C-alpha positions as CSV (number, residue, x, y, z in Angstrom):
1,M,5.6,-16.0,-13.9
2,Q,7.5,-15.0,-10.7
3,I,7.3,-11.9,-8.5
4,R,10.9,-11.2,-7.7
5,E,10.7,-7.9,-5.7
6,Q,8.1,-5.6,-4.3
7,H,8.9,-2.3,-2.6
8,V,6.1,-0.2,-1.0
9,T,6.4,3.4,0.2
10,V,3.4,5.1,1.9
11,D,3.1,8.8,2.8
12,V,0.3,9.6,5.2
13,E,-0.5,13.2,5.8
14,D,-3.5,14.9,7.3
15,G,-6.5,13.6,5.4
16,Y,-4.9,11.5,2.7
17,A,-2.4,8.7,1.9
18,I,-0.3,8.1,-1.2
19,T,1.0,4.6,-1.8
20,E,3.7,3.7,-4.3
21,V,4.2,0.1,-5.2
22,E,7.3,-0.9,-7.3
23,Q,7.4,-4.5,-8.5
24,V,9.8,-6.7,-10.5
25,F,8.4,-9.7,-12.5
26,H,10.6,-12.5,-13.7
27,N,9.9,-14.9,-16.5
28,P,11.8,-18.1,-15.8
29,N,10.4,-19.8,-18.9
30,D,11.9,-20.2,-22.4
31,Q,9.1,-18.2,-24.1
32,D,7.8,-14.6,-23.7
33,L,4.7,-14.3,-21.4
34,E,2.1,-11.7,-20.4
35,A,2.1,-10.8,-16.8
36,Y,-1.3,-10.3,-15.2
37,Y,-1.2,-8.8,-11.7
38,R,-4.4,-8.3,-9.7
39,F,-4.1,-5.8,-6.8
40,P,-7.0,-5.3,-4.3
41,V,-8.4,-1.8,-4.4
42,P,-8.1,0.0,-1.1
43,E,-11.2,1.8,0.1
44,R,-11.8,4.8,-2.3
45,G,-8.4,4.3,-3.9
46,T,-7.7,5.8,-7.3
47,V,-4.6,5.4,-9.5
48,A,-2.3,8.4,-9.8
49,E,0.5,6.9,-11.8
50,F,1.4,3.7,-13.7
51,T,4.9,3.3,-15.1
52,V,6.5,0.4,-17.0
53,W,10.3,0.2,-17.6
54,I,10.9,-0.5,-21.3
55,D,14.5,-1.0,-22.6
56,G,15.7,0.1,-19.2
57,K,13.8,3.4,-19.2
58,P,10.6,4.4,-17.3
59,V,7.6,5.0,-19.5
60,I,4.8,6.7,-17.7
61,G,1.3,5.8,-18.8
62,E,-1.4,8.2,-19.9
63,V,-5.1,8.1,-18.9
64,L,-7.5,7.1,-21.7
65,E,-11.1,6.1,-21.9
66,K,-11.2,2.4,-20.8
67,Q,-12.1,0.8,-24.1
68,Q,-9.7,2.9,-26.0
69,A,-6.9,2.1,-23.6
70,R,-7.6,-1.6,-24.0
71,Q,-7.5,-1.3,-27.8
72,V,-4.1,0.5,-27.7
73,Y,-2.7,-2.2,-25.5
74,E,-3.9,-5.0,-27.7
75,Q,-2.5,-3.3,-30.8
76,E,0.9,-3.0,-29.2
77,K,0.7,-6.5,-27.9
78,A,-0.2,-7.9,-31.4
79,A,2.7,-6.0,-32.9
80,G,5.1,-7.6,-30.4
81,R,6.0,-4.3,-28.8
82,E,6.3,-3.9,-25.0
83,A,3.3,-2.3,-23.4
84,G,1.5,-2.1,-20.0
85,L,-2.1,-1.4,-18.9
86,T,-3.8,-0.9,-15.6
87,E,-7.6,-0.9,-15.2
88,K,-9.9,-0.5,-12.2
89,D,-12.4,-3.4,-11.8
90,S,-15.1,-1.3,-10.1
91,Y,-14.5,-1.4,-6.3
92,K,-12.7,-4.8,-6.4
93,A,-9.2,-4.6,-7.9
94,F,-6.6,-2.8,-10.0
95,D,-5.8,-5.2,-12.9
96,V,-2.2,-4.6,-14.2
97,R,-1.1,-6.3,-17.5
98,V,2.4,-6.1,-19.0
99,Q,3.4,-7.6,-22.3
100,P,5.8,-9.2,-23.1
101,V,7.9,-10.2,-20.1
102,R,10.9,-11.6,-22.1
103,A,12.0,-15.2,-21.6
104,G,14.5,-15.3,-18.8
105,Q,14.3,-11.6,-18.1
106,D,12.8,-9.1,-15.6
107,T,10.2,-6.4,-16.1
108,R,9.7,-3.6,-13.6
109,V,6.4,-1.7,-13.0
110,R,5.3,1.1,-10.6
111,L,1.8,1.7,-9.4
112,V,0.9,4.8,-7.4
113,Y,-2.5,5.3,-5.9
114,M,-4.2,7.9,-3.5
115,Q,-6.9,7.5,-0.9
116,P,-8.4,9.4,2.0
117,A,-6.8,8.6,5.4
118,F,-9.2,7.1,7.9
119,V,-9.3,8.6,11.4
120,D,-12.1,8.1,13.9
121,T,-12.3,9.2,17.6
122,G,-8.6,9.9,17.5
123,I,-7.5,6.6,16.0
124,G,-6.0,6.6,12.5
125,R,-5.8,3.4,10.3
126,Y,-4.0,2.6,7.1
127,V,-4.3,-0.8,5.3
128,Y,-2.0,-2.1,2.6
129,P,-4.4,-4.7,1.0
130,L,-3.0,-8.1,0.0
131,E,-5.8,-10.5,0.9
132,E,-7.9,-11.0,-2.2
133,G,-11.0,-11.9,-0.3
134,G,-12.0,-15.2,-1.9
135,V,-15.5,-14.3,-3.0
136,D,-15.1,-13.8,-6.8
137,E,-16.1,-17.3,-7.8
138,K,-15.6,-16.9,-11.5
139,K,-12.0,-15.8,-11.2
140,L,-11.3,-18.4,-8.6
141,A,-12.6,-21.1,-10.9
142,F,-10.4,-19.9,-13.8
143,W,-7.1,-18.4,-12.5
144,T,-4.3,-20.0,-10.6
145,A,-2.7,-17.3,-8.5
146,N,0.9,-17.0,-7.4
147,D,1.3,-14.9,-4.3
148,S,5.0,-15.9,-3.5
149,L,7.6,-13.2,-3.6
150,E,11.0,-14.8,-4.4
151,E,13.5,-12.3,-3.2
152,H,13.0,-8.9,-1.6
153,F,10.0,-7.2,0.1
154,S,10.1,-3.9,1.8
155,F,7.4,-1.6,3.3
156,T,8.0,1.9,4.5
157,L,5.3,4.2,5.9
158,N,5.9,7.8,6.7
159,L,3.3,9.4,9.0
160,R,3.2,13.2,9.2
161,S,0.4,14.7,11.3
162,G,-0.7,18.2,12.1
163,Y,-1.6,17.0,15.6
164,P,0.6,15.1,18.1
165,V,0.6,11.3,17.8
166,D,1.0,9.3,21.0
167,A,1.5,5.8,19.6
168,L,1.7,3.7,16.5
169,R,1.3,-0.1,16.1
170,L,1.0,-2.9,13.6
171,P,-1.2,-5.6,15.3
172,K,0.0,-8.6,13.1
173,H,3.5,-7.5,12.3
174,P,5.4,-7.2,15.6
175,E,8.7,-7.4,13.7
176,A,8.2,-4.0,12.2
177,K,10.7,-1.3,13.1
178,I,8.8,1.8,14.5
179,Q,10.5,5.1,15.0
180,Q,9.1,8.4,16.4
181,L,11.0,11.2,14.6
182,D,9.2,14.0,16.6
183,P,5.8,14.4,18.2
184,Q,4.1,14.7,14.8
185,Q,6.2,12.4,12.6
186,W,6.6,8.6,12.8
187,Q,8.2,6.0,10.4
188,V,7.4,2.3,10.0
189,K,9.7,-0.2,8.2
190,L,9.2,-3.8,7.3
191,D,11.9,-5.7,5.4
192,N,12.2,-9.4,4.9
193,R,16.0,-9.1,4.7
194,A,16.3,-7.1,7.9
195,A,17.4,-8.7,11.2
196,T,18.5,-6.7,14.2
197,V,19.7,-7.9,17.7
198,T,17.7,-6.5,20.6
199,S,18.3,-6.4,24.3
200,K,15.8,-8.0,26.7
201,E,16.5,-5.2,29.2
202,D,15.5,-2.5,26.8
203,E,11.7,-2.4,26.6
204,N,11.8,0.4,24.0
205,S,14.0,-1.6,21.5
206,E,12.5,-2.9,18.4
207,R,11.6,-6.6,17.9
208,A,13.6,-8.6,15.4
209,N,12.6,-11.1,12.8
210,F,15.3,-13.7,12.2
211,A,15.3,-16.0,9.2
212,P,17.9,-18.7,8.4
213,P,20.2,-17.9,5.5
214,P,19.3,-19.5,2.2
215,A,21.3,-22.6,1.2
216,N,22.2,-21.2,-2.3
217,G,22.7,-17.6,-1.4
218,Q,19.3,-16.6,-2.8
219,P,16.0,-16.5,-0.7
220,T,13.2,-18.8,-1.9
221,N,9.6,-17.8,-1.2
222,A,11.1,-15.0,0.9
223,F,7.7,-13.4,1.4
224,T,4.1,-14.2,0.7
225,L,1.7,-11.5,-0.5
226,N,-1.4,-12.9,1.3
227,Q,-1.7,-10.9,4.5
228,D,-2.8,-7.3,4.8
229,I,-0.5,-4.8,6.5
230,V,-2.5,-2.7,8.9
231,V,-1.1,0.3,10.7
232,Y,-2.8,2.2,13.6
233,W,-1.9,5.5,15.2
234,R,-3.4,7.2,18.1
235,H,-3.6,11.0,18.6
236,Q,-3.3,12.7,21.9
237,Q,-6.4,12.6,24.2
238,D,-8.7,15.6,24.5
239,L,-7.7,17.4,21.3
240,P,-10.1,20.2,20.3
241,G,-12.4,20.0,17.3
242,S,-10.7,21.1,14.1
243,V,-11.2,22.0,10.4
244,D,-8.4,21.1,8.0
245,L,-8.1,22.2,4.4
246,V,-5.6,20.7,1.8
247,A,-5.8,22.7,-1.4
248,Y,-4.0,22.4,-4.8
249,K,-4.0,24.4,-7.9
250,A,-1.6,23.8,-10.8
251,P,0.5,26.8,-11.9
252,G,-1.3,28.9,-14.5
253,K,-4.7,27.3,-13.9
254,D,-7.8,29.0,-12.8
255,R,-9.4,26.0,-11.0
256,G,-8.0,23.6,-8.5
257,T,-9.1,20.9,-6.0
258,F,-9.4,20.7,-2.2
259,M,-10.1,18.3,0.5
260,L,-11.8,19.4,3.8
261,S,-11.7,17.3,7.0
262,I,-13.9,18.3,9.9
263,T,-13.3,16.7,13.3
264,P,-15.8,17.5,16.1
265,G,-14.6,17.7,19.7
266,D,-15.7,15.1,22.3
267,D,-18.3,16.9,24.4
268,L,-21.5,14.8,24.1
269,P,-23.5,13.8,27.2
270,A,-23.3,10.1,28.3
271,I,-26.3,7.8,27.9
272,S,-27.2,6.4,31.3
273,T,-30.1,4.0,30.4
274,G,-28.0,1.3,28.7
275,S,-28.0,0.4,25.0
276,D,-29.2,-2.6,22.9
277,W,-26.9,-4.4,20.5
278,V,-27.7,-6.9,17.8
279,F,-24.7,-8.7,16.4
280,V,-25.5,-10.1,12.9
281,L,-22.8,-12.6,11.8
282,D,-22.1,-14.0,8.3
283,I,-21.2,-17.7,8.7
284,S,-21.5,-18.5,4.9
285,G,-18.9,-20.7,3.2
286,S,-16.8,-17.8,1.9
287,M,-16.2,-16.7,5.5
288,N,-14.3,-19.9,6.3
289,A,-10.8,-18.3,6.6
290,K,-12.2,-15.2,8.4
291,L,-14.5,-16.9,11.0
292,A,-11.8,-17.1,13.7
293,T,-11.1,-13.4,13.4
294,L,-14.8,-12.6,13.5
295,A,-15.5,-14.8,16.6
296,D,-12.5,-13.2,18.5
297,G,-13.7,-9.7,17.8
298,V,-17.4,-10.3,18.7
299,S,-16.3,-12.2,21.9
300,Q,-14.2,-9.3,23.0
301,A,-16.9,-6.8,22.2
302,L,-19.4,-8.8,24.3
303,G,-17.0,-8.6,27.2
304,K,-16.9,-4.8,27.0
305,L,-20.7,-4.2,27.2
306,L,-21.8,-2.2,30.2
307,G,-24.2,-2.9,33.0
308,G,-27.7,-2.1,31.7
309,D,-26.8,-3.1,28.1
310,R,-28.5,-6.0,26.3
311,F,-27.6,-8.0,23.2
312,R,-28.9,-10.4,20.6
313,I,-26.9,-12.6,18.2
314,V,-28.2,-13.4,14.7
315,L,-26.5,-15.8,12.3
316,F,-27.1,-16.2,8.6
317,D,-25.9,-18.4,5.7
318,D,-28.6,-19.7,3.3
319,R,-31.1,-18.8,6.0
320,A,-31.2,-16.7,9.1
321,E,-31.4,-17.9,12.7
322,E,-31.1,-16.4,16.2
323,L,-28.4,-17.7,18.6
324,T,-30.1,-15.9,21.5
325,N,-33.8,-16.0,22.3
326,G,-34.5,-12.3,22.3
327,F,-32.5,-9.7,24.1
328,V,-30.2,-11.0,26.8
329,D,-28.9,-8.9,29.7
330,A,-25.1,-8.3,29.5
331,T,-24.3,-10.2,32.7
332,P,-21.0,-12.0,33.2
333,D,-22.7,-15.4,33.0
334,S,-24.6,-14.7,29.8
335,I,-21.6,-13.1,28.1
336,R,-19.5,-16.2,29.0
337,R,-22.2,-18.6,27.7
338,Y,-22.7,-16.9,24.4
339,T,-19.0,-16.2,23.9
340,D,-18.4,-20.0,24.0
341,K,-21.1,-20.5,21.4
342,V,-19.7,-17.8,19.1
343,M,-16.2,-19.4,19.3
344,Q,-17.7,-22.7,18.1
345,L,-19.3,-21.4,15.0
346,K,-18.6,-23.2,11.6
347,S,-19.0,-21.8,8.1
348,R,-21.5,-23.2,5.7
349,G,-23.8,-22.4,2.7
350,G,-24.6,-19.3,0.8
351,T,-25.2,-15.6,1.9
352,N,-28.7,-14.6,2.8
353,L,-27.8,-11.1,4.0
354,F,-31.3,-9.7,3.6
355,G,-32.7,-12.6,5.8
356,G,-30.1,-11.9,8.5
357,L,-30.9,-8.2,8.6
358,S,-34.6,-8.7,8.6
359,L,-34.4,-11.0,11.6
360,A,-32.1,-8.6,13.4
361,L,-34.7,-5.8,13.1
362,K,-37.4,-7.6,15.0
363,P,-38.1,-7.1,17.8
364,L,-36.6,-3.8,18.8
365,D,-37.3,-1.6,21.8
366,A,-38.2,1.9,20.6
367,D,-37.3,3.4,24.0
368,R,-33.6,2.3,24.0
369,P,-30.8,3.4,21.7
370,T,-30.1,0.4,19.4
371,G,-27.1,-0.5,17.2
372,I,-26.7,-3.4,14.8
373,V,-23.1,-4.7,14.2
374,L,-23.0,-6.6,10.9
375,V,-19.9,-8.6,10.1
376,T,-19.8,-10.0,6.6
377,D,-17.8,-10.4,3.4
378,G,-20.6,-8.5,1.8
379,V,-21.5,-10.7,-1.2
380,A,-25.3,-11.4,-1.0
381,N,-26.3,-14.3,-3.2
382,V,-29.4,-15.8,-1.6
383,G,-32.8,-14.2,-1.2
384,K,-33.1,-10.5,-1.9
385,T,-29.9,-9.0,-3.2
386,Q,-30.8,-5.6,-4.7
387,Q,-29.5,-2.5,-2.9
388,K,-32.9,-0.8,-2.9
389,D,-34.4,-3.6,-0.9
390,F,-31.8,-3.2,1.9
391,I,-32.2,0.6,1.9
392,D,-36.0,0.4,2.2
393,L,-35.7,-2.1,5.0
394,L,-33.3,0.1,7.1
395,E,-35.1,3.4,6.5
396,S,-38.2,1.8,8.0
397,H,-36.5,1.4,11.4
398,D,-34.9,3.8,13.9
399,V,-31.6,2.0,14.3
400,R,-27.9,2.6,13.5
401,L,-26.1,0.0,11.4
402,F,-22.3,-0.5,11.7
403,T,-20.9,-2.8,9.1
404,F,-17.5,-4.5,9.3
405,V,-16.6,-5.7,5.8
406,M,-14.2,-8.7,5.8
407,G,-12.2,-9.3,2.6
408,N,-11.0,-6.9,-0.1
409,S,-13.4,-8.1,-2.8
410,S,-16.7,-7.5,-0.9
411,N,-19.5,-5.3,-2.2
412,R,-18.4,-2.1,-0.3
413,P,-20.6,0.3,-2.3
414,M,-23.8,-1.5,-1.3
415,L,-22.7,-1.9,2.3
416,T,-21.7,1.8,2.6
417,A,-25.1,2.9,1.2
418,M,-26.8,0.7,3.8
419,T,-24.9,2.3,6.7
420,D,-25.4,5.8,5.3
421,A,-29.2,5.2,5.3
422,S,-29.1,4.4,9.0
423,N,-26.5,7.1,10.1
424,G,-23.9,4.4,10.9
425,F,-20.7,3.6,9.2
426,A,-19.0,0.8,7.2
427,I,-15.4,-0.1,7.6
428,S,-13.3,-2.7,5.9
429,V,-11.6,-5.1,8.3
430,S,-8.8,-7.6,7.7
431,N,-7.5,-10.7,9.3
432,S,-4.5,-8.5,10.1
433,D,-6.8,-6.0,12.0
434,D,-7.4,-5.5,15.7
435,I,-11.0,-6.3,14.9
436,A,-12.0,-6.1,18.6
437,G,-10.8,-2.5,18.6
438,Q,-12.8,-1.7,15.5
439,I,-16.0,-3.2,17.0
440,L,-15.5,-1.4,20.2
441,N,-15.2,1.8,18.2
442,A,-18.7,1.1,17.0
443,T,-20.1,0.3,20.4
444,A,-18.7,3.7,21.6
445,K,-21.1,5.4,19.2
446,L,-24.0,4.5,21.5
447,T,-22.5,5.5,24.8
448,H,-23.0,9.3,24.2
């Protein structure tokens, strides 16, 4: 089965984002096939629409109880009729099935999902997830995935904000075309068929992405669906605190829904005594493709520590060990020495997450504000693995846990519960992220 086209349209408004994905499958074989498409679930994403084109006409799916929906799909499939199904695999993925994709023909589907928009300390962030994560061992052992897109990929993001936006950037996609429509509206476009000429003298002109023309007139492997698209935007400095309400009620209905966003102003006193930081790093085998991104982010975060700050570095795979020997003063020499050690880390073994956290929590200085930065793909499979064990461990210490979850198939619910118990936060990070900026966002939590 081939993926011929994928077109993505994202609308981000105050507090929420709506993503529409339209995709064309092609069956190059001489027999009908079933298409199985696994799409990573964005954080707190929920399906709003699923449409399949049958006989050239869009047929919009209806929501049924999961088991009943699967039965209807299997009945239509057995009868040889065209049908489609999308299911949510807990926090991991949207599984889309379409049957049949006729021999030598195309089938078109559309998936629309909604999610809250993430904004913290004036920085907004949207992720279009394409990296599977590589930790679902059962599926990796059985399925062979095809992430090549044969012809046309496009991505358009429309940002509309109730507050002025100073800048917008895509860390790993410099070829994106970015336009500011007015102080509160921006647009981003990525298109594998686009190429524009730019002038070196014009610093504000957009960068171009040139690709050689295909020999046969049709692109081959024109795009690969294996790298997340991450978009950041920055609000103006010194905006006041705010309360924003988005409400909806259908015509003729007595009840509706609303979403309330509360943003505090920045008026907290600074901490002058220095802070303690413990970096807890997952170096298990499943982190292999993510280790360079992890090392770069931690190294930059160490370089941003202030005079009076101290740090420790704890590593875990099958077991836990400390790279430092207790707390180290954040001097230029110590930061340089341990930065070199972090950059040389190699992945290995399983994931003893509980062991790593237990070692990080001793010893701590009760007289200093302390934060733990945990970077992991979040699949504990060695030692204690139950959520209750982690909650009990964290509630017995006065410390804030900030978790950076790498990979779209990690156990986000458990990691979020852990950070909630310590009044920290959990955020998913990607190889396409500015991970250093995300870790610095956490270290800023203990400066005031």
